[in-house]
C-alpha positions in Angstrom: -6.4 -81.0 -68.5 -9.0 -80.8 -65.7 -10.5 -84.2 -66.9 -7.3 -86.0 -65.9 -8.0 -85.2 -62.2 -11.6 -86.4 -62.1 -12.4 -89.4 -59.9 -12.8 -92.6 -61.9 -14.5 -94.8 -59.3 -17.5 -96.5 -60.9 -19.1 -97.8 -57.7 -17.7 -101.2 -58.2 -15.9 -102.7 -55.2 -12.2 -103.4 -55.2 -10.9 -100.2 -56.6 -8.3 -97.7 -55.5 -7.6 -94.2 -56.6 -4.7 -92.0 -55.5 -3.7 -88.4 -56.2 -0.4 -87.2 -54.8 1.7 -84.0 -54.9 5.4 -83.9 -54.1 7.6 -80.8 -54.0 10.9 -79.3 -52.9 11.2 -75.8 -51.4 14.1 -74.1 -53.3 14.9 -71.8 -50.4 15.2 -74.3 -47.5 15.4 -77.7 -49.2 12.4 -78.9 -47.3 10.3 -81.6 -49.1 6.6 -82.0 -48.9 4.3 -85.0 -49.8 0.5 -84.7 -49.9 -1.3 -88.0 -50.5 -5.0 -88.3 -51.2 -6.6 -91.7 -51.5 -10.0 -93.3 -52.0 -10.4 -97.1 -51.3 -13.5 -99.0 -52.3 -13.5 -102.3 -50.3 -13.6 -105.5 -52.3 -15.6 -107.8 -50.0 -18.1 -106.0 -47.8 -19.5 -103.7 -50.4 -19.2 -100.8 -47.9 -18.8 -97.2 -48.9 -15.5 -95.9 -50.4 -13.1 -94.6 -47.7 -11.4 -91.2 -48.5 -8.3 -90.6 -46.5 -4.6 -89.6 -46.8 -1.7 -87.9 -45.2 0.8 -85.1 -45.4 4.5 -85.5 -44.7 7.1 -82.7 -44.3 10.8 -83.5 -44.7 13.0 -80.8 -43.1 16.5 -80.2 -44.5 18.1 -79.4 -41.1 18.5 -83.0 -39.9 15.2 -83.2 -38.0 13.1 -86.2 -38.7 10.1 -86.0 -41.1 6.7 -85.2 -39.7 3.6 -86.9 -40.9 -0.1 -86.4 -40.1 -3.0 -88.5 -41.4 -6.5 -87.3 -42.3 -9.7 -89.3 -42.8 -11.4 -91.6 -43.4 -14.2 -89.1 -44.0 -17.7 -89.1 -45.3 -17.6 -89.2 -49.1 -20.4 -86.6 -49.2 -18.6 -84.0 -47.1 -17.4 -80.8 -48.9 -15.0 -78.0 -48.1 -16.1 -74.7 -49.9 -13.2 -72.9 -51.5 -13.7 -69.8 -53.6 -12.5 -69.5 -57.2 -11.4 -73.1 -57.4 -12.1 -75.8 -60.1 -14.2 -78.8 -59.1 -12.2 -80.7 -56.4 -11.1 -84.3 -56.8 -10.9 -84.8 -53.0 -13.1 -83.1 -50.5 -13.7 -83.6 -46.8 -14.5 -81.3 -43.8 -10.8 -80.5 -43.4 -9.1 -81.3 -46.7 -9.6 -80.0 -50.2 -7.7 -80.8 -53.4 -8.2 -79.6 -57.0 -5.9 -79.1 -60.0 -5.1 -75.6 -58.8 -5.4 -75.7 -55.0 -4.3 -78.0 -52.1 -5.6 -77.0 -48.7 -6.2 -78.6 -45.4 -5.5 -79.4 -41.8 -4.4 -82.6 -40.2 -3.1 -82.9 -36.7 -0.5 -80.2 -36.2 0.0 -79.5 -39.9 -2.0 -76.9 -41.9 -1.4 -76.1 -45.6 -2.7 -74.0 -48.4 -0.9 -74.2 -51.7 -1.7 -72.8 -55.1 -0.6 -75.2 -57.9 0.6 -73.9 -61.3 0.9 -76.6 -63.9 4.1 -76.8 -65.8 6.4 -79.1 -67.7 4.2 -79.4 -70.9 1.7 -82.1 -71.6 0.8 -84.8 -69.1 3.4 -87.5 -68.8 2.1 -91.1 -69.4 4.4 -93.3 -67.4 2.1 -96.2 -68.5 0.7 -96.2 -72.1 -2.2 -93.9 -72.8 -4.5 -96.9 -73.5 -3.7 -98.4 -70.1 -4.8 -95.3 -68.4 -7.9 -94.9 -70.6 -9.1 -98.5 -70.5 -8.1 -99.7 -67.0 -7.1 -103.1 -68.5 -3.9 -103.4 -66.4 -4.0 -104.0 -62.6 -3.1 -100.3 -62.1 -1.8 -97.4 -64.1 -0.2 -94.1 -63.3 -0.2 -90.7 -65.0 1.4 -87.3 -64.2 -1.0 -84.5 -65.1 1.5 -81.8 -63.9 5.1 -83.1 -64.5 6.8 -79.9 -63.5 4.4 -78.1 -61.2 5.1 -75.0 -59.2 3.7 -74.5 -55.8 3.0 -71.2 -53.9 1.6 -70.8 -50.4 2.2 -71.9 -46.8 2.7 -75.0 -44.8 2.5 -74.7 -41.1 4.0 -77.5 -39.0 3.2 -77.2 -35.3 3.3 -73.4 -35.5 6.5 -73.2 -37.7 5.5 -71.6 -41.0 7.1 -72.5 -44.3 6.5 -70.0 -47.0 6.7 -71.5 -50.5 7.4 -69.7 -53.7 8.2 -71.4 -57.0 8.7 -74.8 -55.2 9.1 -77.4 -57.9 7.5 -80.9 -58.0 4.8 -82.8 -59.6 1.2 -84.0 -59.3 0.4 -87.6 -60.2 -2.4 -90.1 -60.2 -2.8 -93.8 -59.8 -6.0 -95.8 -60.5 -6.5 -99.6 -60.3 -7.3 -102.6 -58.1 -4.6 -102.0 -55.5 -0.9 -101.6 -54.8 1.8 -103.8 -56.4 3.4 -106.6 -54.6 6.7 -104.6 -54.6 7.5 -101.3 -56.2 9.8 -98.4 -56.5 8.9 -94.9 -57.7 11.0 -91.8 -58.7 10.1 -88.3 -59.7 13.2 -86.3 -60.7 12.9 -82.7 -61.8 15.9 -82.1 -64.1 15.5 -78.4 -64.7 14.0 -76.4 -67.5 10.8 -78.5 -67.6 12.8 -81.7 -68.1 11.8 -84.6 -65.9 12.1 -88.3 -65.3 9.2 -90.3 -64.0 9.8 -93.9 -63.1 7.6 -96.8 -61.7 9.0 -100.3 -61.3 6.8 -102.9 -59.8 5.7 -106.5 -59.4 2.0 -107.2 -59.9 0.1 -109.2 -57.2 -1.9 -111.2 -59.8 -1.1 -115.0 -60.0 1.4 -115.7 -62.6 2.8 -112.2 -62.5 3.9 -112.0 -58.8 6.9 -114.3 -59.4 8.3 -112.1 -62.2 11.1 -109.5 -61.6 10.1 -105.8 -61.3 9.0 -104.3 -64.5 10.3 -100.7 -64.9 8.1 -98.2 -66.8 9.6 -94.8 -67.3 9.4 -91.6 -69.3 12.3 -89.2 -69.7 11.2 -85.8 -71.0 14.0 -83.6 -72.3 13.4 -80.6 -74.4 9.7 -81.4 -74.6 10.3 -84.9 -76.1 9.5 -88.1 -74.3 11.5 -91.3 -74.4 10.9 -94.2 -74.8 8.1 -94.0 -77.3 6.1 -96.9 -75.7 7.0 -97.4 -72.0 5.4 -100.8 -71.8 7.1 -102.2 -74.9 10.4 -100.9 -73.7 10.0 -102.2 -70.1 11.4 -105.7 -70.7 14.7 -104.1 -71.8 15.1 -102.5 -68.4 16.0 -104.1 -65.1 15.3 -102.8 -61.5 17.2 -103.8 -58.4 14.9 -102.6 -55.6 16.1 -102.2 -52.1 16.9 -99.7 -49.4 18.6 -97.4 -48.9 19.7 -97.7 -52.5 18.0 -98.9 -55.7 18.8 -98.8 -59.4 17.2 -99.0 -62.8 19.2 -99.6 -66.0 18.3 -100.4 -69.6 18.1 -99.3 -73.2 15.6 -98.6 -75.9 16.6 -98.0 -79.5 19.9 -96.1 -79.6 19.6 -94.8 -76.1 20.3 -96.3 -72.7 19.7 -95.0 -69.2 21.2 -95.6 -65.7 19.4 -94.4 -62.6 20.8 -94.7 -59.1 18.7 -93.6 -56.2 19.6 -93.2 -52.5 17.0 -92.7 -49.8 18.8 -91.8 -46.5 17.1 -93.7 -43.7 16.9 -90.7 -41.4 15.1 -88.7 -44.1 12.4 -91.3 -44.8 8.9 -92.1 -43.5 7.5 -95.6 -43.4 3.7 -95.7 -43.9 1.2 -98.4 -44.2 -1.1 -98.9 -47.2 -4.3 -101.0 -47.2 -5.6 -102.5 -50.5 -9.3 -102.8 -51.3 -9.0 -106.5 -50.5 -7.6 -105.7 -47.0 -4.0 -106.7 -47.8 -1.4 -104.4 -46.4 1.9 -103.0 -47.6 4.5 -100.6 -46.3 6.0 -97.8 -48.3 9.2 -96.0 -47.4 9.2 -92.5 -48.9 11.6 -89.6 -49.0 11.0 -86.2 -50.6 14.7 -85.5 -50.0 16.2 -88.4 -52.0 19.3 -88.2 -54.1 19.7 -89.6 -57.7 22.4 -90.0 -60.3 20.9 -90.2 -63.8 23.0 -90.8 -66.9 21.5 -90.9 -70.5 23.7 -92.2 -73.3 23.3 -92.5 -77.1 24.9 -95.0 -79.3 27.0 -93.6 -82.1 28.5 -96.2 -84.3 30.0 -98.8 -82.0 30.4 -96.4 -79.1 28.2 -95.1 -76.3 28.5 -91.4 -75.6 27.1 -89.5 -72.6 24.2 -87.4 -73.8 23.0 -86.1 -70.4 24.0 -86.4 -66.8 22.1 -85.2 -63.8 23.0 -85.3 -60.1 20.2 -84.5 -57.7 21.3 -83.8 -54.2 18.4 -84.3 -51.9 15.9 -82.9 -54.4 14.6 -86.2 -55.9 11.3 -87.7 -54.7 11.4 -91.5 -54.3 9.6 -94.4 -52.7 10.0 -98.2 -52.2 7.0 -100.4 -51.3 7.1 -103.9 -49.8 4.7 -106.5 -48.4 5.0 -107.9 -44.9 
């Protein structure tokens, strides 16, 4: 499993790598998002820029708090005992498959990560992740991770125990023209991971959003091939609400997501080519998810999940 966290930058310009963890504290309902990113500029051939941020989403009505870190020297390291080889290191921030630690502005964190939820979840086909033939691809090495430790926000300490979430990765040439993302922990190791996006490449940017998703229930993933099934799904991306609906085989799915404006953060992204985008993220989103199965001529509800401020969601747009 460790290999899925290793950096994939080859030294070529114009590449982007992202590792991000999201979680919900079961005791307070607080959400946390830790985003690590390495950008290799496309034009000037300069060194890759490691940077990122942490956002904390209180459940008591206070606005989210975000602190950024980096860019740092790629050669800097942060020694941490008894930890696997890190995928992100800087003087103040460390990230590996089992430990997330760091300090940025008024936020400090140290979290032990316990992988869970079974095998990695391939939101994009395995070949897309392995070959890099698509503009970008995403994978979830830890679909139902558990987090233990402490997050300190301006002196206010949040003790985390068995906080549930996920650890995901993105690798490619940059961010999509538009996108929506959802990580929904459904209980018992079941999870829905969803990415709907419009590519920036000429000829693709005029197409509607293409949803790729994996629904894991009882250790089984559906649909079998997310890319082949994607044209049978539609996404209506907007804020504060967005939806994805569609069918594959004898099953169909309806996903309705709501990101309350007061519980969101809007952050800027910069692609390797210098283009910018804005993502609106909430680690306290709500979602209604209905999975149905066709029996004869009728559709019957197979599963229904209602997530009340425990879904993790994001919408990205260009200026």
